Structure formats: structure tokens, C-alpha cells
N, C-alpha and C positions, 0 to 999 in steps of 0.2 A: 504493500500500500504506500510505502514512502516514496516510490518512484511513479506513483499514479499521475502526478501533475506533469512529470516529464513526458510520459506517454501521451497524456491528453494534449499537452502543448505541441507535440509532434503532429497529432491529428489535425489540430487547428491551423497548422502552417499552410496547408492547401485546403481551404474550407470547401470550395466548390467540388474538388475531386473527392474529398471525404464524404460530402453530402450525397453526391450522385452514387457513390459506392454503397453507402448505407441504404439509400432508397432502392437500389437494385436488389439488395439482399432482402429488404422489407417486402417488396413485391413477391419475391420468390417464396417467402415463408407464408405470406397471405394465401398464395396459391396452394401451397402445401396444406395449410389448415383447411381450406375449403374443399380440396380434393379428398382429404381424410374424412371430412364431414359427410360428403356425398357417398364415399365408400361405406361409411357406417350406416347411412340411410338405406342403402341397398342390402347390406349384409346383416342388418339387425335381426331380420326374420330368421335367417339361418342360425345366427349365434344364439337366439333365444328359443329355437325349436326344441320341443320336448322329445327326448329319445324314445318315449313310450307312446308316441302318437303316430298314427298313419293317416295319410290322406287317400281317400278312395274316390276316384272320378271315373267318368265314362272312358272306355278303352280308346275310343277314336279321338275324342277331343273334350277339353274342359267345357266347351260351349254346349255339348250335348248333355241332356238331363238323365237322371236316374230315378227309379220309382221310390216313393217314400216308404214303401213296404219292405225295402231292402234292409232297413235298420234292424228290425227284430231278427232277421235271418243272419245278419253279421254277428249280432250279440250271441247267437247260439253256437257260433264256431268256437272250438276250444282255444283258449288263450286270449279271447276278446273280452274286455271288461265293460266297454260301453261304446255305442256308436251314435253320433250326433250329426244331423245334416245341416248344411248351409245352403242358401240360394242367393246368388248375386242379383241385386235389384237395379243397380246403376241409377240411383236417385239424383235428380237435378233440382236444385232449390231456386225458386223464383224464375223458372224457365230460362235461366242464364247458363249456357254451357260451361262457363268458367266456374260456376258454383257446383261443380261435380265433386262427389266424395264417395268413399266406399260405404255402401249400405247393403244390409243383408237381412233376409228373413230366417229366423231361428226359433227354436223352442227354448224359452227362457231358462227353466231350471236345469235341464240337461246341458245346455250350452255353457252356462257359468260353471257347472261342475267339471266340464271337460277342459275349460280354459281358466284356471285359477289366477292367471296373470292379469285378468280383468277384475278389478276390485270394485264391488258395488255394495253400498250400505244395505243392511237387511231390510229396513223399512222401505227403501226404494225398490228392492227386489219384490217385496210383497205387493207393492203398488203396481209393479209391472205385471204380476200374475193376475191382478184383479182388473186391469185396464186392457181391454181387447185392442184398442188402437195405440196402446202405450209403446214407447220406444226409449231405449237408453242410448246416451251419446257420450263419446269420449271427451275428456277435458280439452284436448287440443281443438276439436271441432267446435265445442262450445265457445272457446275464446275466439275462434276465427269469425264466428257469426254473431257473437254477443247474445247467445241464447241463454235461457234459464229454465229451471223446472217449472212446468205448468204451461209453457209456450206450446202453441199448436203450429205444427210445421207442415205446410203443403209441399209435396214432392211430385214430380213427374218422372216417368221412366220410359225411354224409347223402346225398352225390351218388353215391359209388362204393362200394357194398358189396363185400366180398371173398368169393370162393368159400369156402364153409364157414361163412359168416356170423360170422367172428371179426374181431378188431381187426387192423389192419395193424401190423406190427412193423418198425421200422427201427433200424439201428445207426449212431450218429454216428461217422463216420470222418474228418470234417474240419470246421474252423471257418473260414469265409471272412471277410475284412475288406473294407472299402470303399477303393477307390483314391483317392476324393475325399471331402471332408467331408460332402457331402449324399447320399452313396450309401446306399441302403436296405439295411441289414444285419439285417433282421428276417425273412428268408425261410428256407424249409425246402425243399431240393431233393433229390429221390431219383431212382432210375433208372427210366426208362420201360419197359424190358424186363420188370422185375419187376412193375411196376404192370399192364402190359397182359396179362401171363400170368395174373395172379391176380384181375383184376376180373371181375364177373359179366357185364357187357354192354358193347356198343360197342367190342369189341376191334378193333384196327387203326385207330382214329380218335384224333384229337388236338384240342386246343383251338384253337390258333392258331399262326402261324409268325412268327419274326423273320427277316427277309431282309436280308442285307448287299449293298449295291450297290457297283460298282467306282468310280463317279463320283458324288459328291453333287449335281452339277449336273444329273443326269439321273434323279433319283429319281421325278419325276412320270411320265416316259416309261416307266420300268421298272414302276411301279405300274400304269399303263394296260396294259402288255403282259401282266402277271400276270393281271389281271382278264379280259383278252381270251382268254387261254389256257384259262380255265375257264368262259367264258361259255356259257350254255345247257346246262350240266351239272347234275346233281342237287346239286352242292355249289359253287355260284357263290361267288366271293370278293369281298372289299373290301380293297384294299391302300391304306395311307396312311402317311405319315411317322410315325416313332415319337413325335415331339413332338405331332403332331395327335391321335394315338391317346390319349396321356396327357391332353391337354387336354380330350378328350371326356369322360373320367371326371370331371375337375374341374368341367366345365360341368353335370354332373348335380347337383352340390351347389349351384352358383350361381357368380356372378362374384365370386370371393373378393376380388379387388382392389377392385372397386366397393363391396362391402360394407364392407371395411376402411376405405376412404377416407370413406365416409358416416358410419360410427360415429365415427372419429377426428375428423372435421371438427366434428361436433356437440359432442364432448367438449372439444376444444381451444377452440372458440368460447366455450363456457361458462366454461372455466378462464380464458380471456383476460378475460372480463367480471369474474370474481372477483378476479383479480390487479389489474386496472385499478382496480376499486373500492377495493381495499385501499390501493393507492398514492395514489389521490385522497384518501382519508380521512386517510392519514398526512400528506399535505401540508397539508390543512386544519387538522389538529391542531397543526401546527408553523409556522403562518404567522408568528407573532411571533418564533420562534427563527430562522427563515430571514431575517427582517428584521434581526435582530441580527447574523447571520453576514455579511450584506451590509454592514452598518454598520461592521464591524470589518475590512473589506477583501476579503471573498470576492467574486469577479467573478460575473457572470451565468452565464458558461460553467462555472465551477467548481460553482455550485449545481446547474446542469443535470446535470453529471456525477455529483454526489453522489446525486441522486434516481434517476438511471438505474442507478447502481451498487447502490442499495438494491433496486430492482426486479430487476436481474440476479441478485443474491445470493439473493433469495427463490426465483426461478425455478430457480437452480442447486441450491439445497438440496433442493427438492422433486423436480425433474426428474432429477438425477443419482442421487438415492436410489431413485427409481422404476425407472430403467433398471437400476441395480445389483440391485434385488430381482427384477426380471424375469429378468435374466441368471442369478442364483443359482437361481431356480426351474427354469429349463431344464436346469441342471446335474444335477438329480435324475432326469432322464430323462422320457420321455413318460408322462403319467398314463393314457393310453389307447393302448398300443403297437400294438394290433390296427388302430386307425384312423389313428393318427399315428405311424408308425414312425420317421420323421425328425423330430427335435424339438430344435432348437437356435436360438439367436438370432444371426444372422450379424453380423459386424463392421460391415458396411456400414449395417445398420439402427441399430446403436449410434451410428455417426457421424452419421446423419441425425437421430437422437434428440437428440444434443448440439447440432446446429444448430437444431433446433426449440426447445430450451431457451433458447438465446441469442436467437432471434427472439421467443419469448414474453416474455422479460424486457424486450427493447427496445420491442416494440409496446405492452405493458401499461404501461410506465413513461414513454413519450415524452410523452403529453399532460399528466400531472401534472408531469413535469420541465419542460415548456415553461411551464406555469402558474407554477411556482416561479421560473423564470428571469425571467419578465416581472413578477414581483411588485415593486412599488415600496416602498422602505424606509419612507416616511412612512405608507403604507397599512398595512404590516405592523406597525409599531410602534404605530399607533393601536389595532390589535386588542389589543395587550398592555395598553394603558391602559384 
């Protein structure tokens, strides 16, 4: 710390050059933070997937429906603890396509038992069971539209017209929270019996099933048994672990991890060259001064540390500022909640970012620092002359 002002003074010598370098590093780490946030948004479903849950859908496509009577037959298969169906609704609020969000018809009691990550107060649960048009809404969705319990919400669906050709009306009877940080709380869930009674077509059919197995070590065998149960029927099934099902959706977008690594590798390689060039130029500008420092008693090792400290300080100023800005941006919530309902920067990525800052400072500064350390006093002072 006693040499901090010496290092700081060297950085202030070329203010514009230092500022531009710091801004370049800052932009790189803002990009890093946002890409990590997007990666977390896509991967949160996989990370939080329950190893004891299977997703059972139509063998041909998720768009094709299954009979509601399949549930009891699945529960009769050895190893199956429970089977709960979902049906995609594709609700749109106020007839505005931008006001789209995930909405589903479910059976209240079995659904919440199957998915304990959705936390709903008991009195709100009882109200949902009593209210035929009742719906529960995630905290993120409530904050997005400013809803509250008791509000009546009209929704339209391009998939499911209602008998009478009117809007579907729901009453918010509960607001659910996420049991974990990455839980998606942007969903809208309502009662299947109300939905099935009022829809125009495909009565008695559902979108897919969530199946809980007794032993996570036997999920593959149970999945095969489920598919065998409905083989050669008009509604053949495809059962797969929940994590694999979610991963399939992510794969349609692309390999997010590979994309993120490729982009960040290019960015950080460029920034490494920028910072390295800045430090090399700084050493060349101060060769005579480094010679004076050595002449008055500074050891080679101390000169090495001074240059490395300067490189680390530049990296820290830009990198930590960039990480902080990215974190502050995520606190505002998702800019596209319908596509990225989970939007936060995990602490582990902040920790990795800090490690990258340190590595950037060391790698960018090591060659100029070695050059300064090996500098001979006579050669350096000759430059001054």
C-alpha cells in the first residue's frame, strides 16, 4: 500500500490512454455479466430439474395432445408415484401480442404436490380449490403487470377459443413464490376443469404429463415402461427426464454455453492485447525513470511488482466496474420477461469474473514487468541523456 500513490501517479500520467483502456475493459466485463445472465436464464430449468420427475409428451410432437385418461394408467405402472398433466394455453393479456406469458391449465392440488418449488400460502390454495375461475400467478408476473389478489384478468388465446367466442376470464386468488433463487415465477396457472368445460375443441385431452418416480435410479426403466404401455396406440408417448426435456428446448436456440465461450474468448483476447499494449507503452515511456528508481535502491523484484500492480489496478478499475454495472442492470428485472423470465447474475459468475480480472491484469502486465525488471541502469539512464 505504501507504493499505491506511485502506481496511481503513473496511471494519471497519460489520462486519456488510461481512461480508454479502463473503458474497454469495463465494456468487456459488462458483456461478460450479461452473457452469464442470459446463460443462467436458459439453463435455470435444467439446473433446477428434479431427478425424480419425467416429462411424458406425444411421441410425434409436443404440439400434439394426449388423453386425460392416461394419468391413472401411468400411476398404475410400477415405480410411478404420481402423474400430473399440463396444457399450454398461450394466454395474451389485453389483446396485445407483447403481453404474452406462459399460462397453463392444471389440476391445483396434484400440480402443487408435484412441483414443491412453487410456494403458495395455504389459505390461497384453499381459495383456488373453491374458485372455479381462480388462477395463481407468479411474483414476477404480478410485478410486471401490477396485478393483485382479487383482480379479474381477461385473456385471449389463439390456440383455445372459448365457447361463445368471448375472452377467458380469471380471478387471481393467489401469488406463488419460488422456493429457490432460479425458480421461474412468471407463470399463470388456472384450473383444468374450467378450461376443459369451456373450450371449443379437444375436450378431454391435455398437453403433457409430469410423472414422479419413486426411485431416481430407475427413471430410465420407468420411462421405457410408460412408452411401452402406450405403444401402438393412437397416442404413443415419449417419456424423458425433466432435465433432458428442458435441455431440448434450449438446444432449439443453440448451444448457449459454446456461444458464450466463443464470444467471450474473442472479446477477452482483444482486451488482453489492448491492456498489454498499454502497459508496454507505459514502460517504454518511463525507461529513464525506472533506471532512476533502480539507481536509488529499488530491486529488480520491486520494479516487477510495481509494473504488475499498475496492470492489476487498470484491470480492476475496468473489470470490477463492468461487473458492478452488469449486476445493477439485472436488478431492474428482465427486459424481455416473456422470453427470459429468470434474469439475475449468480454469485458464482461474479466470483469467476473477479478471477478473470486478476488473470487479465497479471497476463497483460507480466511481459512489460519482466522487461522493466531486466532493464539495466546504464541503458536506462543513457535514454535520459
